[in-house]
Backbone as a chain_set.jsonl record, in Angstrom:
{"seq": "XXXXXXXXXXXXXXXXXXXXXXXXXXXXXXXXXXXXXXXXXXXXXXXXXXXXXXXXXXXXXXXXXXXXXXXXXXXXXXXXXXXXXXXXXXXXXXXXXXXXXXXXXXXXXXXXXXXXXXXXXXXXXXXXXX", "coords": {"N": [[-115.974, 192.054, -172.684], [-115.652, 188.601, -172.239], [-116.791, 186.041, -169.983], [-114.961, 183.948, -169.863], [-112.553, 185.168, -170.651], [-112.153, 186.894, -168.507], [-111.83, 185.046, -166.418], [-109.438, 183.773, -167.215], [-107.7, 185.944, -167.044], [-107.818, 186.339, -164.266], [-106.587, 183.976, -163.342], [-103.982, 184.282, -164.351], [-103.256, 186.614, -162.953], [-103.391, 185.625, -160.314], [-101.266, 183.743, -160.274], [-99.124, 185.505, -160.577], [-99.341, 187.016, -158.204], [-98.847, 184.984, -156.317], [-96.17, 184.465, -156.867], [-95.011, 186.915, -156.086], [-95.586, 186.824, -153.348], [-94.004, 184.636, -152.558], [-91.455, 185.696, -153.05], [-91.443, 187.706, -151.138], [-91.361, 186.272, -148.706], [-88.844, 185.081, -148.979], [-87.243, 187.378, -148.998], [-87.582, 188.329, -146.384], [-86.38, 186.243, -144.929], [-83.693, 186.37, -145.851], [-83.064, 188.918, -145.013], [-82.947, 188.634, -142.236], [-80.725, 186.963, -142.053], [-78.749, 188.669, -143.035], [-78.78, 190.58, -141.038], [-77.727, 189.141, -138.889], [-75.148, 188.702, -139.859], [-74.185, 191.341, -139.948], [-74.254, 191.968, -137.205], [-72.378, 190.115, -136.194], [-70.072, 191.011, -137.497], [-69.807, 193.529, -136.318], [-69.307, 192.787, -133.647], [-66.826, 191.498, -133.91], [-65.264, 193.622, -134.944], [-65.396, 195.447, -132.796], [-63.979, 194.014, -130.843], [-61.4, 193.835, -131.976], [-60.754, 196.54, -131.948], [-60.784, 196.98, -129.166], [-58.566, 195.421, -128.416], [-56.588, 196.797, -129.742], [-56.417, 199.072, -128.242], [-55.241, 198.394, -125.805], [-52.204, 198.276, -123.814], [-48.949, 197.807, -125.295], [-47.433, 195.725, -124.106], [-49.312, 194.188, -122.807], [-50.905, 191.321, -121.329], [-52.982, 190.347, -122.823], [-52.132, 190.578, -125.393], [-50.21, 188.67, -125.808], [-48.298, 186.262, -127.616], [-50.109, 183.711, -129.143], [-49.29, 181.366, -130.236], [-50.534, 180.443, -132.555], [-52.887, 179.284, -131.711], [-56.386, 179.402, -131.113], [-58.167, 181.422, -128.78], [-60.184, 180.513, -125.89], [-63.668, 180.253, -126.502], [-65.88, 183.014, -126.187], [-69.119, 183.53, -125.283], [-71.591, 185.573, -126.698], [-74.563, 187.208, -126.404], [-76.885, 188.588, -128.577], [-79.664, 190.306, -129.567], [-81.685, 187.986, -131.095], [-79.855, 185.963, -131.278], [-76.997, 183.929, -130.51], [-73.587, 184.432, -130.314], [-70.277, 183.168, -130.792], [-67.175, 184.185, -129.763], [-63.73, 184.317, -130.485], [-60.164, 184.763, -130.272], [-56.853, 185.253, -131.645], [-53.369, 185.922, -131.357], [-50.489, 186.862, -133.036], [-47.119, 187.578, -132.847], [-44.047, 189.372, -133.463], [-43.803, 188.47, -135.984], [-42.659, 189.502, -138.256], [-39.813, 191.452, -138.72], [-39.402, 194.227, -140.152], [-37.534, 196.696, -141.512], [-36.953, 197.714, -138.953], [-39.336, 197.437, -137.514], [-41.727, 195.998, -135.368], [-44.261, 193.607, -135.56], [-47.54, 192.881, -134.531], [-50.068, 190.673, -135.052], [-53.533, 190.573, -134.971], [-56.24, 188.476, -134.779], [-59.694, 188.036, -134.957], [-62.36, 185.898, -134.508], [-65.719, 185.269, -135.144], [-68.394, 183.17, -134.615], [-71.517, 181.602, -135.499], [-74.744, 179.989, -135.598], [-77.055, 179.901, -138.124], [-80.578, 179.752, -138.909], [-80.897, 178.465, -141.318], [-78.338, 177.987, -142.252], [-75.581, 176.375, -140.994], [-72.818, 176.887, -138.759], [-71.706, 179.482, -139.455], [-69.387, 182.155, -140.038], [-67.344, 185.019, -139.192], [-64.307, 186.549, -139.882], [-61.947, 188.713, -138.737], [-59.104, 190.686, -139.198], [-56.484, 192.459, -137.679], [-53.704, 194.721, -137.176], [-50.851, 195.613, -135.224], [-48.259, 197.912, -135.008], [-44.897, 198.524, -134.067], [-42.061, 200.437, -133.521], [-38.738, 199.243, -133.387], [-37.004, 199.483, -130.376], [-38.582, 201.405, -129.31]], "CA": [[-115.149, 190.916, -172.281], [-116.471, 187.445, -171.885], [-116.499, 185.436, -168.686], [-113.747, 183.129, -170.019], [-111.407, 186.072, -170.632], [-111.995, 187.382, -167.135], [-111.289, 183.944, -165.612], [-108.042, 183.607, -167.606], [-106.979, 187.075, -166.457], [-107.736, 186.082, -162.824], [-105.593, 182.918, -163.14], [-102.665, 184.9, -164.575], [-103.023, 187.505, -161.819], [-103.142, 184.836, -159.107], [-99.897, 183.224, -160.354], [-98.239, 186.635, -160.325], [-99.39, 187.334, -156.773], [-98.165, 183.912, -155.597], [-94.737, 184.707, -157.04], [-94.646, 188.051, -155.233], [-95.625, 186.356, -151.959], [-92.819, 183.8, -152.341], [-90.311, 186.6, -152.976], [-91.515, 188.416, -149.856], [-90.879, 185.344, -147.675], [-87.399, 184.964, -149.188], [-86.624, 188.644, -148.593], [-87.586, 188.372, -144.918], [-85.371, 185.28, -144.472], [-82.37, 186.899, -146.146], [-82.869, 190.094, -144.17], [-82.522, 188.123, -140.935], [-79.364, 186.473, -142.22], [-77.909, 189.849, -143.162], [-78.709, 191.212, -139.719], [-76.787, 188.346, -138.1], [-73.818, 188.969, -140.395], [-73.807, 192.682, -139.496], [-73.978, 191.897, -135.767], [-71.115, 189.399, -136.008], [-69.005, 191.907, -137.938], [-69.649, 194.567, -135.289], [-68.675, 192.158, -132.48], [-65.413, 191.296, -134.257], [-64.624, 194.932, -135.061], [-65.254, 196.002, -131.45], [-62.915, 193.308, -130.122], [-60.123, 194.263, -132.537], [-60.514, 197.888, -131.427], [-60.416, 196.837, -127.754], [-57.198, 194.913, -128.337], [-55.689, 197.844, -130.224], [-56.303, 200.112, -127.213], [-54.457, 197.968, -124.647], [-50.781, 198.574, -123.954], [-48.196, 196.871, -126.132], [-46.961, 194.585, -123.318], [-50.434, 193.565, -122.101], [-51.021, 189.861, -121.461], [-53.964, 190.058, -123.872], [-51.45, 190.581, -126.687], [-49.162, 187.655, -125.863], [-48.367, 185.365, -128.769], [-50.907, 182.524, -128.825], [-48.713, 180.235, -130.979], [-51.473, 179.981, -133.572], [-54.095, 178.684, -131.127], [-57.489, 180.312, -130.826], [-58.533, 181.489, -127.368], [-61.476, 179.894, -125.573], [-64.784, 181.056, -127.011], [-66.7, 183.819, -125.299], [-70.458, 183.625, -125.859], [-72.179, 186.899, -126.662], [-75.962, 187.181, -126.843], [-77.336, 189.833, -129.187], [-81.0, 190.127, -130.145], [-82.199, 186.619, -131.048], [-78.777, 185.083, -131.702], [-75.822, 183.83, -129.653], [-72.361, 184.381, -131.099], [-69.084, 182.708, -130.079], [-66.041, 184.998, -130.201], [-62.399, 183.888, -130.043], [-59.121, 185.537, -130.928], [-55.473, 184.789, -131.546], [-52.401, 186.989, -131.594], [-49.157, 186.427, -133.465], [-46.239, 188.742, -132.835], [-42.691, 189.187, -133.975], [-43.928, 187.738, -137.239], [-41.664, 190.047, -139.174], [-39.162, 192.696, -138.334], [-39.052, 194.861, -141.42], [-37.086, 198.087, -141.362], [-37.008, 198.119, -137.562], [-40.72, 197.457, -137.032], [-42.251, 194.73, -134.854], [-45.663, 193.485, -135.937], [-48.426, 191.962, -133.827], [-51.283, 190.451, -135.828], [-54.678, 190.22, -134.129], [-57.354, 187.904, -135.532], [-60.894, 187.779, -134.159], [-63.315, 185.054, -135.227], [-67.053, 185.2, -134.551], [-69.175, 182.112, -135.268], [-72.906, 181.449, -135.072], [-75.56, 179.102, -136.428], [-78.29, 180.467, -138.653], [-81.636, 178.747, -139.01], [-80.741, 177.725, -142.575], [-76.923, 177.68, -142.514], [-74.854, 176.117, -139.758], [-71.395, 177.216, -138.664], [-71.333, 180.706, -140.165], [-68.335, 182.848, -139.304], [-66.713, 186.236, -139.666], [-62.927, 186.627, -139.427], [-61.428, 190.063, -138.924], [-57.687, 190.749, -138.853], [-55.902, 193.78, -137.469], [-52.268, 194.657, -136.899], [-50.239, 196.707, -134.461], [-46.856, 198.091, -135.356], [-44.099, 199.251, -133.091], [-40.69, 200.553, -133.954], [-37.769, 198.611, -132.499], [-36.378, 200.461, -129.495], [-39.59, 202.368, -128.851]], "C": [[-116.075, 189.762, -171.885], [-116.007, 186.911, -170.53], [-115.221, 184.609, -168.747], [-112.502, 184.017, -169.978], [-111.124, 186.597, -169.234], [-111.387, 186.291, -166.253], [-109.813, 183.695, -165.95], [-107.2, 184.729, -167.0], [-106.817, 186.88, -164.948], [-106.689, 185.007, -162.51], [-104.188, 183.493, -163.305], [-102.313, 185.82, -163.413], [-102.704, 186.722, -160.55], [-101.746, 184.215, -159.123], [-98.884, 184.333, -160.074], [-98.192, 186.993, -158.848], [-98.731, 186.253, -155.926], [-96.647, 184.065, -155.704], [-94.243, 185.849, -156.169], [-94.628, 187.631, -153.762], [-94.4, 185.498, -151.633], [-91.564, 184.667, -152.236], [-90.285, 187.36, -151.649], [-90.991, 187.539, -148.72], [-89.363, 185.207, -147.772], [-86.671, 186.228, -148.721], [-86.553, 188.756, -147.072], [-86.514, 187.442, -144.361], [-83.967, 185.828, -144.682], [-82.063, 188.144, -145.327], [-82.379, 189.688, -142.792], [-81.084, 187.643, -140.994], [-78.378, 187.633, -142.331], [-77.737, 190.578, -141.843], [-77.719, 190.462, -138.828], [-75.351, 188.601, -138.557], [-73.319, 190.346, -139.943], [-73.466, 192.682, -138.01], [-72.645, 191.212, -135.496], [-69.935, 190.272, -136.42], [-68.743, 192.998, -136.906], [-68.967, 194.007, -134.045], [-67.183, 191.975, -132.739], [-64.667, 192.63, -134.317], [-64.407, 195.56, -133.68], [-64.126, 195.328, -130.682], [-61.533, 193.695, -130.663], [-59.781, 195.659, -132.012], [-60.127, 197.851, -129.953], [-58.962, 196.399, -127.622], [-56.178, 195.924, -128.866], [-55.485, 198.943, -129.181], [-55.462, 199.686, -126.012], [-52.982, 198.254, -124.898], [-50.081, 197.455, -124.718], [-47.816, 195.606, -125.379], [-48.075, 193.883, -122.538], [-50.469, 192.057, -122.348], [-52.039, 189.476, -122.533], [-53.311, 189.954, -125.25], [-50.271, 189.624, -126.736], [-49.387, 186.746, -127.057], [-49.108, 184.085, -128.376], [-50.415, 181.28, -129.562], [-49.701, 179.629, -131.973], [-52.759, 179.378, -133.044], [-55.143, 179.756, -130.875], [-57.778, 180.29, -129.327], [-59.855, 180.748, -127.152], [-62.59, 180.83, -126.029], [-65.496, 181.796, -125.889], [-68.059, 183.956, -125.96], [-71.028, 185.016, -125.634], [-73.594, 186.797, -127.216], [-76.338, 188.562, -127.374], [-78.639, 189.556, -129.919], [-81.457, 188.683, -129.996], [-81.128, 185.584, -131.353], [-77.661, 185.075, -130.666], [-74.601, 183.612, -130.53], [-71.223, 183.887, -130.208], [-67.886, 183.471, -130.65], [-64.743, 184.421, -129.648], [-61.372, 184.701, -130.817], [-57.778, 184.841, -130.795], [-54.552, 185.934, -131.956], [-51.084, 186.35, -132.0], [-48.27, 187.667, -133.478], [-44.819, 188.346, -133.165], [-42.72, 188.348, -135.244], [-42.865, 188.216, -138.221], [-41.074, 191.305, -138.567], [-38.627, 193.308, -139.62], [-38.711, 196.316, -141.134], [-37.283, 198.571, -139.93], [-38.405, 198.201, -136.976], [-41.103, 196.063, -136.553], [-43.758, 194.725, -135.107], [-46.374, 192.497, -135.026], [-49.711, 191.869, -134.643], [-52.375, 189.944, -134.91], [-55.776, 189.695, -135.045], [-58.504, 187.629, -134.572], [-61.869, 187.019, -135.039], [-64.625, 185.013, -134.452], [-67.844, 184.16, -135.332], [-70.59, 182.088, -134.702], [-73.589, 180.478, -136.01], [-76.828, 179.834, -136.83], [-79.34, 179.367, -138.727], [-81.486, 177.908, -140.279], [-79.308, 177.303, -142.85], [-76.204, 177.514, -141.185], [-73.408, 176.577, -139.895], [-70.991, 178.385, -139.562], [-70.241, 181.401, -139.368], [-67.878, 184.111, -140.011], [-65.314, 186.246, -139.076], [-62.401, 188.014, -139.767], [-59.99, 190.1, -138.418], [-57.249, 192.201, -138.73], [-54.43, 193.622, -137.153], [-51.858, 195.857, -136.069], [-48.765, 196.722, -134.804], [-46.152, 198.862, -134.251], [-42.667, 199.283, -133.615], [-39.777, 199.9, -132.924], [-37.091, 199.701, -131.686], [-37.336, 201.497, -128.966], [-40.008, 202.073, -127.436]], "O": [[-117.129, 189.956, -171.279], [-114.957, 187.299, -170.017], [-114.469, 184.572, -167.772], [-111.508, 183.663, -169.344], [-109.966, 186.724, -168.837], [-110.521, 186.579, -165.427], [-109.018, 183.431, -165.048], [-106.104, 184.481, -166.497], [-105.769, 187.226, -164.401], [-105.977, 185.118, -161.512], [-103.305, 183.221, -162.492], [-101.177, 185.803, -162.938], [-101.828, 187.125, -159.785], [-101.097, 184.163, -158.078], [-97.886, 184.099, -159.394], [-97.117, 187.245, -158.303], [-98.113, 186.569, -154.91], [-95.926, 183.82, -154.736], [-93.167, 185.757, -155.578], [-93.742, 188.045, -153.013], [-93.826, 185.622, -150.552], [-90.696, 184.39, -151.408], [-89.213, 187.624, -151.104], [-90.251, 188.02, -147.862], [-88.674, 185.217, -146.752], [-85.601, 186.144, -148.117], [-85.553, 189.233, -146.535], [-85.809, 187.808, -143.42], [-83.136, 185.756, -143.776], [-80.905, 188.389, -144.987], [-81.488, 190.332, -142.236], [-80.308, 187.895, -140.073], [-77.284, 187.572, -141.77], [-76.672, 191.129, -141.563], [-76.955, 191.086, -138.092], [-74.444, 188.705, -137.731], [-72.148, 190.492, -139.594], [-72.499, 193.321, -137.596], [-71.867, 191.675, -134.662], [-68.902, 190.267, -135.75], [-67.592, 193.351, -136.648], [-68.131, 194.684, -133.447], [-66.364, 192.269, -131.868], [-63.559, 192.747, -133.794], [-63.352, 196.14, -133.424], [-63.393, 195.991, -129.949], [-60.594, 193.863, -129.884], [-58.628, 195.922, -131.67], [-59.247, 198.597, -129.525], [-58.216, 196.946, -126.81], [-55.015, 195.893, -128.462], [-54.49, 199.667, -129.23], [-55.007, 200.549, -125.26], [-52.559, 198.449, -126.038], [-50.556, 196.321, -124.777], [-47.868, 194.517, -125.95], [-47.782, 193.052, -121.679], [-50.112, 191.579, -123.425], [-51.958, 188.382, -123.092], [-53.855, 189.328, -126.16], [-49.416, 189.747, -127.612], [-50.523, 186.493, -127.458], [-48.763, 183.451, -127.379], [-51.07, 180.239, -129.511], [-49.691, 178.419, -132.197], [-53.632, 178.997, -133.824], [-54.823, 180.876, -130.475], [-57.646, 179.25, -128.682], [-60.551, 180.404, -128.107], [-62.461, 182.051, -125.947], [-65.686, 181.269, -124.793], [-68.149, 184.447, -127.085], [-70.961, 185.564, -124.534], [-73.801, 186.357, -128.347], [-76.133, 189.574, -126.705], [-78.707, 188.682, -130.783], [-81.602, 188.201, -128.872], [-81.455, 184.437, -131.657], [-77.404, 186.089, -130.018], [-74.582, 182.722, -131.381], [-71.209, 184.158, -129.008], [-67.612, 183.417, -131.849], [-64.669, 184.074, -128.469], [-61.666, 185.255, -131.876], [-57.59, 183.964, -129.952], [-54.9, 186.784, -132.776], [-50.625, 185.4, -131.365], [-48.636, 188.689, -134.058], [-44.444, 187.173, -133.152], [-41.78, 187.611, -135.539], [-42.253, 187.416, -138.929], [-41.783, 192.116, -137.972], [-37.552, 192.954, -140.103], [-39.518, 197.061, -140.579], [-37.726, 199.698, -139.707], [-38.636, 198.959, -136.034], [-40.844, 195.07, -137.232], [-44.438, 195.728, -134.889], [-45.871, 191.402, -134.777], [-50.365, 192.881, -134.892], [-52.168, 188.993, -134.155], [-56.195, 190.381, -135.977], [-58.305, 187.055, -133.501], [-62.169, 187.429, -136.161], [-64.636, 184.754, -133.249], [-67.959, 184.246, -136.554], [-70.825, 182.503, -133.567], [-73.077, 180.177, -137.089], [-77.577, 180.323, -135.984], [-79.016, 178.184, -138.618], [-81.91, 176.753, -140.304], [-79.08, 176.358, -143.605], [-76.22, 178.416, -140.347], [-72.856, 176.646, -140.994], [-70.04, 178.28, -140.337], [-70.176, 181.251, -138.148], [-67.998, 184.26, -141.227], [-65.147, 185.978, -137.887], [-62.407, 188.435, -140.924], [-59.697, 189.6, -137.331], [-57.591, 193.049, -139.553], [-53.961, 192.515, -136.892], [-52.418, 196.948, -136.18], [-48.113, 195.681, -134.88], [-46.732, 199.727, -133.597], [-42.14, 198.277, -134.091], [-40.023, 199.999, -131.722], [-36.656, 200.716, -132.23], [-36.922, 202.393, -128.23], [-40.849, 202.779, -126.88]]}, "num_chains": 1, "name": "protein.A"}
């Protein structure tokens, strides 16, 4: 092999390694974003489960007339999340069933994307006369 061939091979190899390095940086950034999304989903899921465990007539399950509750800030790892919820009930009475719909919204700001959010909806059913 001549010196020119070796230098060309080194240039091609260096471009390949630069591409791999750029992909590594991107993977680290997206991993952080995915971690925030997983945390927000867990916060929303936990709140829906909490609201499903309270009694049917609890003040926490009063109809909010479509308005979101005041935000509750939750700090987890390196991120602060804002959680709010709203409850709609007596939306439909189908076949003797009363429905309460619970929506939980979790918002946060990522370093690259502002105003990210997760919205999780749950429902509670109760038979009329129960």
